[in-house]
C-alpha positions as CSV (number, residue, x, y, z in Angstrom):
1,X,0.0,0.0,0.0
2,X,1.3,3.4,-0.9
3,X,1.1,6.5,1.3
4,X,1.2,10.1,0.3
5,X,3.4,12.8,1.8
6,X,0.9,13.2,4.7
7,X,0.7,9.6,5.6
8,X,-2.7,9.0,4.0
9,X,-3.5,6.0,1.8
10,X,-2.8,6.8,-1.8
11,X,-5.1,5.4,-4.5
12,X,-4.4,5.0,-8.2
13,X,-5.1,8.1,-10.2
14,X,-5.4,8.3,-14.0
15,X,-2.6,10.0,-15.9
16,X,-2.9,13.3,-17.9
17,X,-3.6,11.5,-21.1
18,X,-6.5,9.5,-19.7
19,X,-8.0,12.6,-18.0
20,X,-7.7,14.6,-21.3
21,X,-9.5,11.8,-23.2
22,X,-12.2,11.6,-20.6
23,X,-12.7,15.4,-20.7
24,X,-12.9,15.3,-24.5
25,X,-15.6,12.6,-24.4
26,X,-17.6,14.6,-21.9
27,X,-17.3,17.7,-24.0
28,X,-18.9,15.9,-27.0
29,X,-21.8,14.8,-24.9
30,X,-22.1,18.0,-22.7
31,X,-20.6,21.0,-24.6
32,X,-18.7,23.1,-22.0
33,X,-20.4,26.3,-20.8
34,X,-18.7,29.4,-19.5
35,X,-18.3,29.5,-15.8
36,X,-20.0,32.9,-15.7
37,X,-23.1,31.2,-17.3
38,X,-23.0,33.5,-20.4
39,X,-23.1,30.8,-23.0
40,X,-21.0,28.2,-24.6
41,X,-17.2,28.4,-24.2
42,X,-14.5,27.3,-26.6
43,X,-12.7,26.0,-23.5
44,X,-13.8,25.7,-19.9
45,X,-13.5,29.1,-18.1
46,X,-15.0,32.6,-18.3
47,X,-16.3,34.3,-21.4
48,X,-14.1,36.8,-23.1
49,X,-16.4,39.6,-21.9
50,X,-16.2,38.4,-18.3
51,X,-12.4,38.2,-18.5
52,X,-12.1,41.8,-19.5
53,X,-14.0,42.9,-16.4
54,X,-11.9,41.0,-13.8
55,X,-9.4,43.3,-12.1
56,X,-6.4,41.1,-11.5
57,X,-3.8,42.4,-9.0
58,X,-0.2,42.7,-10.2
59,X,3.0,44.3,-8.9
60,X,3.7,46.7,-7.4
61,X,1.8,45.7,-4.3
62,X,2.1,45.7,-0.6
63,X,4.0,42.6,0.7
64,X,2.1,42.7,3.9
65,X,-1.5,42.9,2.9
66,X,-1.4,42.4,-0.9
67,X,-2.9,45.8,-1.7
68,X,-2.0,47.1,-5.1
69,X,0.1,50.3,-5.4
70,X,-0.3,52.8,-8.1
71,X,3.4,53.3,-7.9
72,X,6.1,51.5,-5.9
73,X,6.7,53.3,-2.7
74,X,8.3,50.4,-0.9
75,X,7.5,46.9,0.4
76,X,4.7,47.8,2.8
77,X,1.8,50.2,2.8
78,X,1.2,52.7,5.5
79,X,-1.5,50.6,7.2
80,X,0.9,47.6,7.5
81,X,3.7,49.8,8.8
82,X,1.4,51.3,11.4
83,X,0.0,48.0,12.6
84,X,1.9,44.8,11.7
85,X,-0.4,41.8,11.5
86,X,-0.2,38.2,12.8
87,X,0.2,36.9,9.3
88,X,3.5,37.7,7.7
89,X,2.5,38.4,4.1
90,X,-0.6,38.3,2.0
91,X,-1.5,38.0,-1.6
92,X,-4.8,38.4,-3.4
93,X,-5.6,37.4,-7.0
94,X,-8.2,40.0,-7.8
95,X,-10.0,43.1,-6.5
96,X,-13.4,42.4,-4.9
97,X,-15.7,44.3,-7.2
98,X,-18.8,43.8,-9.2
99,X,-17.0,41.4,-11.6
100,X,-15.5,39.1,-9.0
101,X,-18.2,39.4,-6.4
102,X,-20.8,37.4,-8.4
103,X,-18.4,34.5,-9.0
104,X,-17.4,34.4,-5.4
105,X,-20.9,34.5,-4.1
106,X,-22.0,31.8,-6.5
107,X,-19.0,29.6,-5.4
108,X,-19.7,30.3,-1.7
109,X,-23.5,30.1,-1.5
110,X,-24.9,28.5,-4.6
111,X,-23.2,25.1,-4.7
112,X,-20.9,26.3,-7.6
113,X,-18.0,24.1,-6.6
114,X,-17.1,23.8,-10.3
115,X,-15.6,27.3,-9.8
116,X,-13.0,26.0,-7.4
117,X,-10.5,25.0,-10.2
118,X,-10.7,28.4,-11.8
119,X,-10.4,30.4,-8.5
120,X,-7.6,28.1,-7.2
121,X,-5.7,28.8,-10.4
122,X,-6.0,32.5,-9.8
123,X,-4.7,32.1,-6.2
124,X,-1.8,29.9,-7.4
125,X,-0.7,32.6,-9.8
126,X,-1.0,35.5,-7.3
127,X,0.7,33.6,-4.4
128,X,3.4,31.8,-6.4
129,X,6.1,33.3,-4.2
130,X,4.3,32.3,-1.0
131,X,3.6,28.8,-2.2
132,X,7.3,28.3,-3.0
133,X,8.2,28.9,0.7
134,X,5.2,27.2,2.3
135,X,5.3,23.8,4.0
136,X,1.6,23.3,4.2
137,X,-1.7,24.8,3.1
138,X,-4.6,25.3,5.6
139,X,-8.1,26.7,4.8
140,X,-9.9,29.1,7.1
141,X,-12.4,26.7,8.7
142,X,-16.2,26.9,9.1
143,X,-18.0,26.2,12.3
144,X,-19.3,22.6,12.2
145,X,-23.0,23.9,12.2
146,X,-22.3,26.2,9.2
147,X,-20.4,23.4,7.4
148,X,-23.4,21.1,7.9
149,X,-25.7,23.7,6.4
150,X,-23.5,24.6,3.5
151,X,-22.1,21.1,2.9
152,X,-18.6,22.3,1.9
153,X,-16.0,24.8,3.0
154,X,-15.3,27.1,0.1
155,X,-11.8,27.9,1.4
156,X,-11.0,24.1,1.5
157,X,-12.2,23.7,-2.0
158,X,-9.6,26.3,-3.1
159,X,-6.8,25.0,-0.8
160,X,-7.0,21.3,-1.8
161,X,-6.0,21.7,-5.5
162,X,-3.4,24.3,-4.5
163,X,-1.7,21.8,-2.1
164,X,-1.9,19.1,-4.7
165,X,-0.5,21.2,-7.5
166,X,2.5,22.4,-5.4
167,X,3.2,19.2,-3.6
168,X,2.4,20.6,-0.2
169,X,0.7,19.1,2.9
170,X,-3.1,19.9,3.0
171,X,-4.4,20.5,6.5
172,X,-8.2,20.6,6.2
173,X,-9.0,20.0,9.8
174,X,-5.9,21.1,11.7
175,X,-7.3,24.5,12.4
176,X,-10.8,24.5,13.8
177,X,-13.5,27.1,14.4
178,X,-14.4,26.3,18.0
179,X,-16.9,29.1,18.5
180,X,-19.8,29.9,16.3
181,X,-19.6,33.6,15.5
182,X,-22.0,36.1,14.0
183,X,-21.6,37.1,10.3
184,X,-18.8,39.7,9.8
185,X,-20.9,41.6,7.3
186,X,-21.7,45.1,8.4
187,X,-19.2,45.2,11.3
188,X,-16.4,47.7,11.7
189,X,-12.8,46.5,11.8
190,X,-12.8,46.5,15.6
191,X,-16.1,44.8,15.7
192,X,-14.9,42.1,13.4
193,X,-11.9,41.5,15.6
194,X,-14.0,41.2,18.7
195,X,-16.4,38.9,16.9
196,X,-13.7,36.3,16.0
197,X,-11.5,36.7,19.2
198,X,-10.8,33.2,20.5
199,X,-12.9,31.6,17.8
200,X,-10.1,29.5,16.2
201,X,-7.8,26.9,17.7
202,X,-5.5,24.0,16.9
203,X,-6.4,21.0,19.1
204,X,-3.5,19.6,21.0
205,X,-3.5,16.3,19.1
206,X,-3.0,18.1,15.8
207,X,-0.3,20.6,16.8
208,X,2.5,18.3,15.4
209,X,1.1,19.1,11.9
210,X,2.0,22.8,12.2
211,X,5.0,22.9,14.6
212,X,8.0,24.5,13.0
213,X,6.2,24.8,9.6
214,X,5.4,27.8,7.5
215,X,1.6,27.6,6.8
216,X,-0.2,29.2,3.9
217,X,-3.7,30.2,5.1
218,X,-6.4,30.2,2.4
219,X,-9.6,32.2,2.3
220,X,-12.0,33.6,-0.3
221,X,-12.1,37.3,0.5
222,X,-9.9,39.7,2.5
223,X,-11.7,42.7,4.0
224,X,-10.4,44.0,7.4
225,X,-8.2,40.9,7.9
226,X,-9.7,40.1,11.3
227,X,-10.6,36.5,10.5
228,X,-7.2,35.8,8.9
229,X,-5.4,37.4,11.9
230,X,-7.4,35.3,14.4
231,X,-6.5,32.1,12.4
232,X,-2.8,33.1,12.2
233,X,-2.6,33.7,15.9
234,X,-4.0,30.2,16.6
235,X,-1.5,28.6,14.2
236,X,1.4,30.6,15.7
237,X,0.3,29.6,19.2
238,X,0.4,26.0,18.1
239,X,4.0,26.3,17.0
240,X,3.9,27.4,13.3
241,X,7.1,29.2,12.3
242,X,5.2,31.7,10.3
243,X,1.8,32.2,8.6
244,X,1.1,33.7,5.2
245,X,-2.2,34.4,3.6
246,X,-3.6,34.0,0.1
247,X,-7.1,34.9,-1.0
248,X,-9.1,35.0,-4.2
249,X,-10.1,38.7,-3.7
250,X,-9.5,41.7,-1.5
251,X,-11.2,45.0,-1.0
252,X,-9.6,47.9,-2.9
253,X,-8.9,50.2,0.0
254,X,-5.8,49.3,1.9
255,X,-6.8,51.7,4.7
256,X,-9.8,49.5,5.5
257,X,-7.4,46.8,6.8
258,X,-6.1,49.1,9.5
259,X,-9.5,50.0,11.0
């Protein structure tokens, strides 16, 4: 019996040729549609019109929170210099705006898990430097009651293919949400921090998975950073050497992360 790099039982997986043939056969029976549901696609993904509306983030950007700079004033924005965060560095693939919001909300609340491959690819591109230094990938967890209602954790659906693609350990249940919190929507930065204070933990029996390792934390959207910071503190308290953050989208205003 073969085991993977995390000690789990490994099963046979079809090679790239077999997967490509299977996809081709499925495309003949079920012609691919664009993921933004605007019609038939020549290949799986977004329509050309949708692509032009997505605001991808590129350098120069803040190394601390991933906010884009109009020009390159240095490695960190004023907000990060004023209040360093628990996570060391952050990257976001796109800005959270009208174009990206609809995709993310469909993925998060409308059972559109087929979007995971696309969004994971965006994160992989944006966080390539963080992935190169990471030892393991961990999703921001949902409380078990919310997970039961939603049936999947959107952060885990992004993190899983990232870990596989980059040969990293995938830690889907090492970090847990031990306290059910209210929705962060509509709260100020300080209110968000109070809401998630003490909400995350690494159970003692799972600490060996993070001790001495650099963890890349994965989430869908970065707003004030309160949730990511609470998760990073829990991982650091469990012995992680450092925690970085990668998300699909972040709000435009860097100042909002300092509130």
